[in-house]
Steps between C-alpha positions, in 0.01 A plus 500: 500500500482131583619361834815348344588833338459686828714244684779527240496880514500497880787250519707708255463826689502364856870422518601843376286692745603265782862591428413871515329459836795300630757763407288774658479303824850351524693724256662207316554563129587136425136394527384780267757395238393136537131587472557717193717236332248226577218710358686569178561129458135420557360763265416337162698748290584256219140389458384860515738606220371214286144616564552865397550442121183287493293792630531680165414198285166511324248272663680468835266746672139390502298798369211632706152597387476846347324764705150557365410843363181652629382648169201675655728680744753569223240654267363718781851612593577596140180696443525694825880537509516864388233624742638315801866584439429870434305519824764308695779724368316804634435341842855363547685816396275724711571281806878552471713765666696759303864550597648830385846434356594853395344837588714703260356653184141545398242251612387260229193283467375298796701180535190287547352622171827423321513151657145430380585620150809275482295198609236576235771544235648158584155341521415620148862473372504863386798710399538844657356677195207260472427529870454879477185455291363212705553680831307801370206263441508316833656774714178558695538155651827617661363843596719686250415868473726559200665304220845348543743498207724213394817660643347516849407131472854416384656686795265321741678170429820654639329647806611344830175602673303307239734202536443507878122504448515207255709301746224544760234398248697185414520404868121532523451262203699218661276217616685172549364146520835385647606283202790707364731464199788712376697552180681761293456615141624759253289796390501631144586865453465477122310280254830460316611261772249244368690471172863538605592191701848628580368815667429458869224678687594803711257443787430204727253452778447228757161437654320289760136409429239274659309216331241747367783697332452802725839670532626519860840663440724600210845646451680642195841336530716289266623293796208268569626348827578842645155625402334191649676542836384861512138411420465220756433743783217661299285187456298271722419141411511134589741385227723636223597331171813593302681350201857368490640849442431577867680197649672648803536369855482845658186591303338170603568575866359853466175365351467245779573754775214717369258212557470390136570152367759519217468308172812569289561276200846338538797512265685183399797561730315573827511268798308469824773639725423840648283679750181351638269684257710380204498138619130498576414649160694247292430202725135578437570488126693173534248321721171639363597589144159527333344694788796741502477552124124553522559788741797637303333505159250760617788730411368484142264781603805728519605407146143558385492843664824616334385376159156663515637819658750560220252396231230736624720805556712705264879523550626738769560818299613735778859624498609502866478255788240693707262532204538131414438398859187721507376345176568144622334568838188639331476196269532257790227688691269466199587130472415446869172688464404278206561194718302661782216551254505135387518356852234744626729654763362854464 
């Protein structure tokens, strides 16, 4: 920020905080009302509302240089992907703890073996019947002493012990660079949804990723704001970017209180009045528009992740919520491991 910008920001906030200190010391509400009223008059709400529609106009934001692709690293990552990911699956699952959910009935297959099989199935995009043949070929890698049929693999998706193991594996694949973005999207449960525009998807998930598109948190929930509030405590970063669907004063304050700088794209009807985090966020947009937009538009990585994730994976074909969550968790783990492979994080 320039010196004039800092002075303007300081002058705007000084009177408000002075009024707060005054009421704490002398317990006079008149000064707080005067300070708040004066601040609202001084905030450039009209100019800010005129600015917001311009933000969406083509050519207003000055585009940045595209990030260069390291083709040598990309080619190496592609050729060695299968070997590295298979090995990492074995190491990560073996390092997790098993939590027994139910001791009744006969004991089934080891949960760690089932977790490895599910990850391999989602890596290779195999159905349960197809996976039976493939697992018989590569079973020695997972220390299988006997073959596993397709019904056992199908039941593994609904196994809470396996879900608990996959949750631990996901936590181990999180590696944040601090530049976070969040968004929500629908998940296909049938290819028919591509051709029937009037048929809505049955599943939604909201995610937070970093600038390398490594997933830091995700939640299967149709209510995006509710899911985002729940995920905030699960991530660590320096900043968080969200689109206009997440405009919310309480959410902005929560992000700021967790030590992250919020970048939430404004709607046409928003103003600058609100809590400190809200004012600081949109005053930054008003005073340093291009710099703010440069930081915000890194959120495109989240759009890119959702697009590539749905394009690369088949629709969720499981029938109940636990199985679908297991399938989604396994796919996100594989996605993170691919990014680990490319960025040489193994």
